[in-house]
N, C-alpha and C positions, 0 to 999 in steps of 0.2 A: 504494500500500500504506500502510495506517495501522497504526502500531505504538505500543503503550503499554508503558513500562517502569516498574516499581514499585521505589522505593528507600526506605531507612530510614536515619535519622541515628543513628549509634552512636559510642561512644568510639573514638578512633583505635587501630587494632591495635598491640599492643606496649606500650600505656600501663599504668601501675600503677593498678589499679582498687581504689578504697576504697568501703566501704559506709557509709551513714548510720547513726547510732546506733540508730534504730528498726529497722534491718535490712530496710527495705522498698525502698530506692532506691540507685542508684549515686550516690555523691558526685562530681559532675562539675564542681565549682568550678574545679579546676586541670587539667581534661582538655581535650585537643583532640578534635574530632569529625570524622567523615568519613562517606562513603557506605559502607555495609556491603560488604565485598569481593566477595561473590558478585554483589551487585546492581550494583556498579561494572562488573563484566564484562557484566552484562545491558544496561547503558546502551551499552557499546561494541558489543555484538552488534546492538543496535537501530540504531545509527549506521551500522555496516557494511552492514546489510541495505538501509537507505535509500540509501546511497551506491551500492550495486550495482544495486538494482532500482527506485529512485525511490520517492517518497511522502513521508510526514511522520511524525516520531516525537515523542511526547509523554511527559514524565516526570511521575510522580505520587508523592507521599509523604503519609503520614498521621502527624501529630504536632503538636507545639507550633509556634508561629509561627517559632521560630528554625530550624526545618527548611528554611526558605527558603534558607539558606546552601547546603545540599546540592543543592537544586533548581537554584539558579543555577550551581553547579559542573557539573551535568549539562548544562545549556544551553551552557556554555562549551566543551564538547567535541562539540557537534553536535545536541543535542536542540532541536526547534523550539518546543515549548510546555511550560509547567510548570503543574502543578495541585497545590494543597495541600488536604488534607482535615483541617481544624484540630481539635485536641483540647486538653485541659488539660495534656497532657504526662505524665500518669500512665500506668503500664503497663496495657495491655489484653490480655485473654486472646485466643487465636487465633480463637475463634468471634466475639467482639465485633469484632475487627479485620477479619476477613473479611466480616462482614455489612456493616460500614460501607463498606469498599472496594468491594464488589459494588454497593451502592446508588449510590455516587459514580460508578462506571464506567457503570452503567445510565443515569444522568442525562446523562453526557457523550455516550453513544451515542444517546440519544433526540434530542439536539440536533444532532449532527454525523454520525451514522451509526456503524456498528459498527467496532470495531478488528479488523483482520485477525489480529493477533497481540498477545498480552499476555505480557510477559516478567517473571518473578519471579526473585529470587535463590533458590538451592536452600534456603537457610535464613539467618536473620539472624545476624550475628556476636555479638549480645548474648544473645538468648534461645534461638536454635537449635531452634525447635519443629518445623520442617519441615511446618507445617500450613497456613499462611495461603494460599499459592498454590493448593493442592489444594482448599481450602474455597471460595475465590473462584471457581475454575473450575467446581466443582460447582453453586454458586448461579447461575452464568451459563449452565449447561448446555453447557459446551464441553469437548473432549478436553484432557487434561493429562498431560505426562510430566515427571518431575523428574530431576535428576542429569545434565543435558545438557552434553556437552563438544564438540558440533559442531552447527551450525545453518545451514541455507540454504533458499532458496525454490526449489522445483521448478516452474518455469514451464511445463515440458512436461506436467506432471501436473495441469493445470488449477488451478495455484496452490496446491498442497499444500506444507506445510512439512516439510522433512526434518530430523529430530533424531537425533543420535547420542549414545548413552549408553555410557560405558566400563564394561566388566565384566572379570572375571579373564581370560577367554579372548579378549578383543578388544573389539568394539563391538556393541551392539544398535542397529539402525537402525529408526526409526519414521517413518512417512509419515502426517501428520495433516492432515485436511481443515480448511481455514480457514472460519470463525474458530477459533483454537485458543489454548491457553496452554502455556507451558513454564517450567520452573525450571532456570536455568543454574548451573553450578558455576564457582568460581574456577579459572582455567587454560584456559577455553574460548578466551580471547584475552588480549592484553596491552593493558589500557586506555591510551589516549593521554593525553598531557598537554595542557592547554588552551593555545591560542595567545593572543597579545595581542588579536587580533581577536575570538577567542571570548570572552575575559573582558569586553571592551567590549560585545559583543552581549548577554551574560548580564546586565549591569548595566541594560540598557535593556529587557529582556524583561518582558512583563506577567505578573504572578502571578495566576492564576485560582484562586479558592477555591470549593470545593463542600462545603456543610454536609451531613454524613451521619453517622448513628450506628447502632450495632447493639446487640442485646441481649447481655448477658454470658452466657457459657456456664457449664458446670459446674466449670471449673477455678478454683482460688483460690490465690493466692500466699500462703505462710505467712511466709517470710523468705528473705533472700539471705545467702549465706555465702561468704566468701573461702576458696579452697583453701589448704592449708598451704604455706608457702613452702619451697622447697628451695634449698640452697646447695651449690656445688661447691668442692672444695678443690684448690688448685694447689700442687704440690710441686716446688721447684727442685732438680734432681738434682746441680747443680754448675755450675761455670764452666770453659769451655775443656777442655783435656785431662783435668783432674781429674774431669770428669763421665763419662768413658768407662766406668769400671768399673760405675757405677750404671746407665748405659744398657744395658750388657750384661746385668746382673742382671735389669733390667726386661724386656728382650726374651726372656730365658730363662723368666721367670715367665709371660709371655704366650704362650709356646710357639712364638715365631717362630724361635728358634735352638735 
């Protein structure tokens, strides 16, 4: 089984995000970066499938050269190969991104054969467009389901992939003929930490680059805007026994007593 997982370099979750003066970019001078959380779970899903059913898993990212850091992080937890689709680092709209990724994937498949499964994150942590995976699947002519919280290979069904999507009443279950694409959500699994052996392996791994570009779509970014900051107020009701009356008043106000 051949699996491809797509990842994106994003500011580390929980970091304070500042915008450049021209309101066009995230000011990342003092930011740490990581694999987008949904896509980190996609890497773990790929590794688990390979461990269970055999095969080879490849990780791909589109971005500036510095995205190599996240590609090597994916290799350190079990991905066998890594591929970078280099860009100048400027934001791309979903259509342009999907066109370039689809072209890069087609080039890899022409050389080494089709990927049985391509795994995307449900959406990226920075832009959250929900579009790239679906657009790539459409360009490649493959079935695609987003929002996946369970994934396994049904070997008895002639190699179909079984994908589970959580809904209000339980789960929807999809049986997709391979080759196929899925978009997984954070929570489908618990991503593993790299081992020392994995880190050493990732340092020696060869980085393959595939030059590909796509035409920009109709979307245009006007500006980025930071949401208003909110602050919470903490009130100390008192110390020791002296706080008891205030606690009772508060519980009465909340309707607990």
